VOKOLBA-931127 format. One record per residue (C-alpha): residue number from 1; x, z, y. Coordinates in steps of 0.05 Angstrom, whole numbers. Layout:
BEGIN
<NUM; <X; Z; Y>>
...
END
This chain:
BEGIN
<1; <532; 1032; 235>>
<2; <561; 981; 187>>
<3; <515; 925; 168>>
<4; <486; 922; 99>>
<5; <521; 875; 52>>
<6; <485; 810; 39>>
<7; <455; 801; -30>>
<8; <487; 749; -77>>
<9; <423; 709; -75>>
<10; <421; 704; 1>>
<11; <494; 684; 4>>
<12; <483; 629; -48>>
<13; <424; 596; -12>>
<14; <463; 567; 48>>
<15; <516; 541; 0>>
<16; <463; 507; -42>>
<17; <432; 476; 19>>
<18; <499; 453; 44>>
<19; <515; 420; -22>>
<20; <446; 387; -22>>
<21; <457; 362; 48>>
<22; <526; 335; 30>>
<23; <495; 300; -31>>
<24; <442; 263; 9>>
<25; <461; 191; 26>>
<26; <485; 171; 95>>
<27; <470; 98; 81>>
<28; <421; 59; 39>>
<29; <448; 64; -32>>
<30; <420; 60; -102>>
<31; <385; 128; -97>>
<32; <346; 106; -36>>
<33; <327; 40; -67>>
<34; <304; 71; -132>>
<35; <259; 122; -99>>
<36; <232; 71; -49>>
<37; <212; 24; -106>>
<38; <182; 80; -147>>
<39; <141; 101; -86>>
<40; <116; 30; -77>>
<41; <98; 22; -150>>
<42; <62; 89; -150>>
<43; <21; 69; -89>>
<44; <-1; 5; -125>>
<45; <-14; 43; -189>>
<46; <-59; 94; -156>>
<47; <-103; 38; -130>>
<48; <-111; 16; -202>>
<49; <-128; 86; -227>>
<50; <-174; 96; -167>>
<51; <-209; 32; -187>>
<52; <-214; 58; -258>>
<53; <-248; 121; -232>>
<54; <-300; 80; -196>>
<55; <-310; 25; -248>>
<56; <-320; 74; -305>>
<57; <-371; 116; -267>>
<58; <-322; 174; -264>>
<59; <-325; 185; -188>>
<60; <-357; 253; -197>>
<61; <-321; 269; -262>>
<62; <-293; 327; -223>>
<63; <-355; 346; -182>>
<64; <-319; 393; -133>>
<65; <-255; 391; -91>>
<66; <-200; 415; -90>>
<67; <-218; 446; -157>>
<68; <-244; 401; -213>>
<69; <-302; 449; -225>>
<70; <-323; 512; -187>>
<71; <-287; 553; -240>>
<72; <-230; 509; -262>>
<73; <-173; 474; -227>>
<74; <-167; 423; -284>>
<75; <-219; 385; -323>>
<76; <-252; 418; -383>>
<77; <-269; 389; -452>>
<78; <-343; 392; -435>>
<79; <-332; 342; -379>>
<80; <-312; 287; -428>>
<81; <-277; 222; -411>>
<82; <-302; 220; -339>>
<83; <-269; 287; -325>>
<84; <-203; 262; -356>>
<85; <-203; 198; -315>>
<86; <-220; 232; -249>>
<87; <-171; 289; -259>>
<88; <-117; 240; -281>>
<89; <-125; 203; -215>>
<90; <-119; 268; -176>>
<91; <-56; 285; -215>>
<92; <-25; 218; -199>>
<93; <-37; 233; -125>>
<94; <10; 292; -133>>
<95; <63; 246; -163>>
<96; <54; 196; -107>>
<97; <64; 252; -57>>
<98; <127; 277; -91>>
<99; <158; 208; -91>>
<100; <140; 198; -17>>
<101; <172; 265; -1>>
<102; <234; 245; -40>>
<103; <241; 182; 2>>
<104; <236; 224; 66>>
<105; <291; 270; 39>>
<106; <334; 211; 19>>
<107; <334; 181; 89>>
<108; <341; 248; 124>>
<109; <415; 242; 141>>
<110; <406; 171; 167>>
<111; <344; 188; 208>>
<112; <381; 171; 273>>
<113; <418; 109; 250>>
<114; <359; 82; 210>>
<115; <302; 110; 251>>
<116; <253; 57; 228>>
<117; <263; 76; 155>>
<118; <253; 150; 171>>
<119; <189; 136; 211>>
<120; <160; 92; 156>>
<121; <175; 145; 104>>
<122; <140; 197; 146>>
<123; <80; 152; 155>>
<124; <73; 143; 80>>
<125; <80; 218; 67>>
<126; <30; 236; 122>>
<127; <-17; 181; 97>>
<128; <-17; 210; 27>>
<129; <-36; 279; 53>>
<130; <-92; 248; 94>>
<131; <-114; 207; 34>>
<132; <-120; 270; -8>>
<133; <-166; 300; 45>>
<134; <-207; 236; 49>>
<135; <-213; 238; -27>>
<136; <-241; 308; -22>>
<137; <-291; 286; 30>>
<138; <-310; 228; -16>>
<139; <-328; 276; -72>>
<140; <-363; 326; -27>>
<141; <-407; 270; 3>>
<142; <-428; 245; -65>>
<143; <-386; 181; -62>>
<144; <-412; 156; 4>>
<145; <-396; 81; 0>>
<146; <-368; 76; 70>>
<147; <-320; 134; 58>>
<148; <-301; 104; -10>>
<149; <-287; 38; 25>>
<150; <-245; 72; 78>>
<151; <-207; 107; 23>>
<152; <-190; 40; -8>>
<153; <-170; 7; 57>>
<154; <-124; 66; 73>>
<155; <-92; 59; 4>>
<156; <-79; -15; 16>>
<157; <-49; 2; 84>>
<158; <-1; 51; 51>>
<159; <20; -2; 2>>
<160; <36; -47; 62>>
<161; <76; 8; 95>>
<162; <116; 18; 31>>
<163; <129; -57; 30>>
<164; <153; -54; 102>>
<165; <201; 1; 82>>
<166; <229; -42; 26>>
<167; <239; -101; 74>>
<168; <275; -60; 127>>
<169; <315; -23; 73>>
<170; <350; -87; 53>>
<171; <364; -108; 125>>
<172; <419; -80; 168>>
<173; <401; -34; 226>>
<174; <400; -60; 297>>
<175; <361; -108; 341>>
<176; <324; -167; 311>>
<177; <310; -236; 336>>
<178; <253; -285; 322>>
<179; <277; -333; 268>>
<180; <219; -381; 271>>
<181; <183; -420; 326>>
<182; <134; -378; 366>>
<183; <75; -421; 348>>
<184; <92; -412; 274>>
<185; <95; -337; 283>>
<186; <26; -341; 316>>
<187; <0; -379; 256>>
<188; <26; -325; 209>>
<189; <-6; -270; 250>>
<190; <-72; -307; 250>>
<191; <-67; -312; 174>>
<192; <-54; -237; 172>>
<193; <-118; -224; 212>>
<194; <-158; -267; 164>>
<195; <-129; -229; 105>>
<196; <-151; -164; 136>>
<197; <-220; -192; 148>>
<198; <-224; -215; 76>>
<199; <-206; -146; 50>>
<200; <-258; -112; 95>>
<201; <-314; -158; 71>>
<202; <-290; -148; 0>>
<203; <-297; -73; 9>>
<204; <-368; -81; 38>>
<205; <-386; -127; -20>>
<206; <-362; -76; -71>>
<207; <-400; -22; -35>>
<208; <-464; -61; -43>>
<209; <-452; -79; -116>>
<210; <-464; -42; -181>>
<211; <-398; -5; -186>>
<212; <-413; 57; -145>>
<213; <-371; 106; -184>>
<214; <-431; 146; -208>>
<215; <-502; 129; -227>>
<216; <-530; 177; -176>>
<217; <-490; 153; -116>>
<218; <-522; 109; -64>>
<219; <-500; 39; -41>>
<220; <-487; 16; 30>>
<221; <-554; -20; 37>>
<222; <-527; -91; 46>>
<223; <-548; -150; 3>>
<224; <-493; -158; -48>>
<225; <-507; -232; -62>>
<226; <-504; -250; 12>>
<227; <-439; -210; 20>>
<228; <-408; -246; -39>>
<229; <-414; -311; 0>>
<230; <-393; -280; 66>>
<231; <-332; -250; 31>>
<232; <-313; -318; 3>>
<233; <-312; -354; 70>>
<234; <-252; -317; 100>>
<235; <-221; -319; 31>>
<236; <-220; -395; 30>>
<237; <-198; -396; 103>>
<238; <-141; -350; 83>>
<239; <-120; -397; 28>>
<240; <-121; -457; 75>>
<241; <-80; -421; 128>>
<242; <-30; -396; 77>>
<243; <-23; -466; 49>>
<244; <-7; -492; 119>>
<245; <44; -436; 128>>
<246; <78; -455; 62>>
<247; <81; -530; 77>>
<248; <108; -520; 147>>
<249; <158; -467; 125>>
<250; <187; -512; 70>>
<251; <188; -575; 114>>
<252; <226; -537; 169>>
<253; <270; -494; 123>>
<254; <243; -429; 153>>
<255; <267; -363; 123>>
<256; <197; -342; 103>>
<257; <184; -401; 57>>
<258; <196; -366; -10>>
<259; <154; -305; 7>>
<260; <100; -349; 37>>
<261; <98; -386; -30>>
<262; <93; -319; -67>>
<263; <34; -301; -22>>
<264; <0; -367; -38>>
<265; <10; -353; -113>>
<266; <-22; -285; -107>>
<267; <-81; -315; -69>>
<268; <-91; -368; -123>>
<269; <-95; -315; -177>>
<270; <-140; -274; -132>>
<271; <-188; -332; -121>>
<272; <-189; -347; -196>>
<273; <-205; -274; -212>>
<274; <-258; -272; -157>>
<275; <-293; -333; -184>>
<276; <-290; -306; -255>>
<277; <-320; -239; -237>>
<278; <-375; -269; -193>>
<279; <-397; -316; -250>>
<280; <-393; -265; -306>>
<281; <-432; -206; -278>>
<282; <-374; -168; -246>>
<283; <-337; -143; -309>>
<284; <-301; -78; -295>>
<285; <-231; -103; -313>>
<286; <-237; -164; -269>>
<287; <-261; -123; -210>>
<288; <-203; -74; -219>>
<289; <-154; -131; -222>>
<290; <-184; -160; -159>>
<291; <-173; -93; -123>>
<292; <-100; -89; -143>>
<293; <-87; -162; -125>>
<294; <-114; -149; -56>>
<295; <-63; -94; -46>>
<296; <-7; -139; -71>>
<297; <-30; -194; -24>>
<298; <-27; -145; 34>>
<299; <43; -124; 13>>
<300; <68; -196; 7>>
<301; <37; -213; 75>>
<302; <75; -154; 104>>
<303; <140; -182; 78>>
<304; <124; -251; 108>>
<305; <109; -221; 176>>
<306; <172; -178; 178>>
<307; <216; -235; 157>>
<308; <194; -275; 218>>
<309; <249; -237; 252>>
<310; <320; -227; 227>>
<311; <374; -178; 249>>
<312; <419; -208; 302>>
<313; <478; -194; 257>>
<314; <453; -246; 208>>
<315; <482; -315; 218>>
<316; <427; -367; 233>>
<317; <414; -420; 180>>
<318; <430; -493; 194>>
<319; <357; -511; 212>>
<320; <355; -451; 258>>
<321; <420; -471; 293>>
<322; <391; -540; 304>>
<323; <328; -511; 336>>
<324; <371; -465; 380>>
<325; <413; -524; 402>>
<326; <351; -566; 417>>
<327; <323; -510; 460>>
<328; <389; -500; 496>>
END
């Protein structure tokens, strides 16, 4: 029996997919760079909008999940500004996910040659899906402060992963070598650990403070005033360690010197904002700025750590050649 002729639609689909596959880049080009930067900016932006949800008391502006209300997928006029802010943040999550998926698609054809980029893109996409679920749990638990804090830490982590993608995107593929003395790399890693500790104590401090996201939600039970001081201690230690990293990097001409300086600048602004908000009753805009700056500090720290190593294809700088010769 002769087979039935294929429909025009079914015959067109493989051709469309083939053309799409042929259009996808086989190396990092402008398309990859644009979508990677858009994904990074969106990840930072959603931390800002998430902070706005919390700081305006809109955490339960959409009281259910995944719908905004039991009867509506979107916010309704009766919900007022809180419903608009909360639903706007949920909508941005969709945009962040689309951009992350676009990055995965963009590196698909180079997934073997640039495996690190492909894995990092998948981590971001999977993290966004997980974040959406955690966001739902946050709403369903009435803004439990520990879940809210975890939600923020996960968001900062995704910003750091996006930053790692950007770093590796601009570097050639292949093995990498340590481009700084080992003791200096250890100092940078210790600084990274102190930064992580500072962020964790900052999350706990916020969870004990007045900005709970909703008047009815509970706090974490810690003394906010005590935590403000405890949060400041690793913050000042972070600044001292970063200052040491910057001075040493410039004196020795190390490749991380400019990014270490950028990290120090972010920390200086962060300290200034932290002092301002602590002495002025935690104004919402200052707290939100503090949250975004913490994410930018984590991203910059990620760049510093990844630039401790350079691809072996990169020619060592003059100071590096001198150190290699001294070792040899």
